[in-house]
N, C-alpha and C positions, 0 to 999 in steps of 0.2 A: 341498741347496733347504734357504731360511730361512724360516719362517714369521713375519709380523709380523701387528701389530692395529694397522693406521691409524687405526680408527674404531670406534667401539661398533657390533657388525653386520657388520664388515667385516673378513675373513680376507684377508691378501696371501700368495702363493707364489713367495719370489723366489731367484730363482739368478744367477750368474754373477759377471762385474768382479771376477775374481780372476788376479790377477798370474799370469803363467805358467802357468793352468790353463788345459785347453779341454776341452769334454765329448764329443766325437765324435771326431774323429784329427785330426792335426797337418797333414792335407792341406786346401786349402780347401774349406769346406761351409758351406751356408748354417745350419746349427744353431749355429756357434762363432764364426762372420765374421758372420752378419747379427742373432742374438740374443745368445746366452752371453758372448762377448765383452763386450757391450755394456752387459749387464744386462737382465734381462727378470723381469717380476712380471705373473700372473695373479690373478685377485681371483674370490672368490666373496663375496656379501651372504647372510648367515643370521639369519634370525627361527626360533626354535623348532625344529620337525622339518621346516621347510622352508628350502631354498639355490637362491641363482641362481648359476652360476659364469659368470664372464668370460671367455671364451679356455680353451683346454683345453692351453696349454703346448706346449712344446719335443720331448714324447715321452711314449710310454708311461709307462713309468717315472714322471716327473713327473706326468701325470695319476692315476695309483694311488694317487700320495701326495694327491694333491688328495682322492680321493672316500674314501679310508681315513680321512682326517683328518675330512670332515664326518660321515662315518657312525659314526666313533668319537664324535661330539660328539653321536649321538643323528639324525640328519637321517636322512629317510626318501624324502623328494621333492627331485629335485635336477633342475632346469633350466641347460641353456647355454646361454648368447648370443656370438655369433662378431662380433669386432670388424670384420674385414674376410677376405679369403681369402687371405691370405699365409699363409705353410707353418708360421712360429714359432708362430702363436695355433691351427692346428686339427689338430696333429700328434698330440695324443690323443684325438681324438673317437672313435675305434676302446672307449675304456673308459668312455666315454658312448652307447654306441648305445641302450642300452635307455631311457634318457631323450627329453624334450624337447629337441631341439637347432634353438634360433632362430636367423634372420639374416633381413637384408633380401635383396629378390628380386634385387639387385645382386649379392648376395656369394652367394646360391646359384647365379645363374648362371655366376660367377667360378668357383666349386670346380667347377663340371660341366665347364665346356670348358677348364679346367686340370686335369682330374683326372688324364691321362698323366704328364702331367708332373711332378705331386707325389708321383704313386706310384712315381715312376722317379728322383726327385733322389738327391742324397746328403747325408744318410739320406734311404731313402726312407719316403713316410709309403703304408703299405699294410697293409690298405686304407683309401682315405682315406672316411669315413663322412660322407654329406653330413647337411645341414639337414632335419629333417623338418615345421620349420612356419616361414612366410617370410609376411613384413610389406612394407608400401610407405609410404615416409616415417616415419610416428611409430609406436610403439606403448607402451602403457601397461601394466603389470603390478604384481601383488601378491605379495610375498616375505613370507608371513606378516601382519602389518600393516604392511608397509613398502611403502610406492610408490617405485616403480623407472620412470622414463619414457627408453624407448628411442628416439635419433633418429637418423638420417640425416644423415650431412656427407660431403660431397666436400674430406677435406683426408689429404695422403699417397695417399689410393688413394679412386677414384671411388665407394666402395661402403661407406665407413665406417660404423659404429655406433657412438656412444659412449652411457654411462647418463647420466642425472641419477637422485643420490638425494637430493631435497629436503630430508627430514626431516634430514639430515646437512650439507646444505650442498655435497654432493658432486659432481663430474663425474669419472667414469670415463674418461679421453679415448683409450684404445688407443693405434693409432700417430698420433694426430691429431697430437700433440705428445710430444715428445722432450726426453731433457735430454741434451746440450746445444742439439743440431739435427737437424732433421726430417729421415731419408731420401729421397730425390725419386726415388720410382717411375713417376711419370707426368707427367716434365718439360713437355711439353706444355699441361697442364693446371693450372699453377700460379696463373695469373690465377683460375681458380674455386677454388681453392685457399686464396688470399687473400681473397677473398668471402665465403669460408664460416667462415674465422677469425674475419671482422670479424663476422659473423652469432652465432658461439660467443660472441665476447667480450660480447655482451650479451644474455645468458642471466643467471640468477640462482643461483648458488653460489658458496661461499667460496674450497673447497680443491680441487684438480689432482691423479688418481692417474693418471698413464702408465703405459704397459707397458714401458716402457725409461727407464729413472732410476736416480737413486743410491737403495742402500739405505737409507742415512741418512734421506732427503728421505722416503721414502715411509714407512718406519715411524714418522717422527715426525707424519704426519699429511697427506704430502701437499705442494705446490707452491702458492704462490700467483698470482693471476689474471693476475700481470704476465708469466705463462709465456707467456702468447696474444701478448703484444706483443713479447715476444722473439723467438718464431717468424715473426711476421710480418716483423720486422725481418729476419731472416735471408733470409728467401725474397724479401724484396724487393732484396736487395742480391744476391744470387743472380741475378735478370732483369737486374740492369745488368753483371752478366758480356758480355753481349753487345755491350755498348757502351763499358765500359771496360776494355780490355786488362790494366790493371796487376792488377785485380782478378783475374783469373783464376789469377794468377803466387801471390796470398798463401796461405799455409798458416793453418789454421783460426785457430791463437790470434791473429793478425793480423786475419784476416778477420771475425772474430766479437768483436774486442775489446770493443767497445762493449757489447755483451749481457753480455757477462762482468763487465766494471765493474757493472753495475747489478746483480748478483747476484740476477737471475732464473734463472739456471741457472750452472754452472760447467764449465769445461775439464777434457776427459778425452778423452787422447791416443788411445786407440782411433778416436774419431771423425774424427782426421784423416782416416782413408781412406775414410770416410762422406763426408766434405766433396769429397773429389777426385772420387770418383763424383759426387757431386751436381753439380759444377763442368763437368764432363766430359759427362753427360746434358743438361746446360741448353744448355752450347754446341751440341750434337751435335742439340738437337731444332730449331733455330731460334728462328721467332717465337712468341711464347705465344699461345693460341686466345682 
């Protein structure tokens, strides 16, 4: 794992995107295929003795490194915010079970409903530690003297929570934005996801820190606002697949050529499999709601 500092008072804990290396096993599994191969970064906002951890990473080992790093810096008060319920964002919760773990009500419900599944996946998240503080809609927090706004959005999953750090002009995007393309987990809700992408584009911030992206972009301070437009363009084109069969047959390089040319995101070969899964999910889901 690589420690990066994309902005003052912000730490990033990055792992993955190492060619030929897998983190768990050679067999298909969520940790390698859904996170490690794609690159994953979770974050901490730190001010003095206080820290806010945004997602607990893909394993207990990763979570321990996060906690040890923060405590080594003199942090004595840690709170956790969960971006959404998916496994690669909650796998390290046990390391923070004595801390306040914050999630929106939808995330708390999804974790409870999927607890057995998550605890028996490959690799298992056992025991899954559930959030102990919930909120509805938005929640404003202070990390020392730093204001942080938690906002619910329905992008990628119905229960997304993103963070806005106004003093730094930062949006911590969770999985609502991925470089180069979003992972479609709820294809029947893509129209709603587009609505919230448009809503998010109206907020005030300068740079974006996603959980899945390139190490170089994240450590240099994050992505520009055009990241949102690129994601919207990709999702809109996915929906066109239902009526334009030629699009279904295109690989990612051809399908997303325009957004790669824009420079907002960059082609990354492991996302070819993600794109194929996205197309299949959209075609199987029928008409968007």
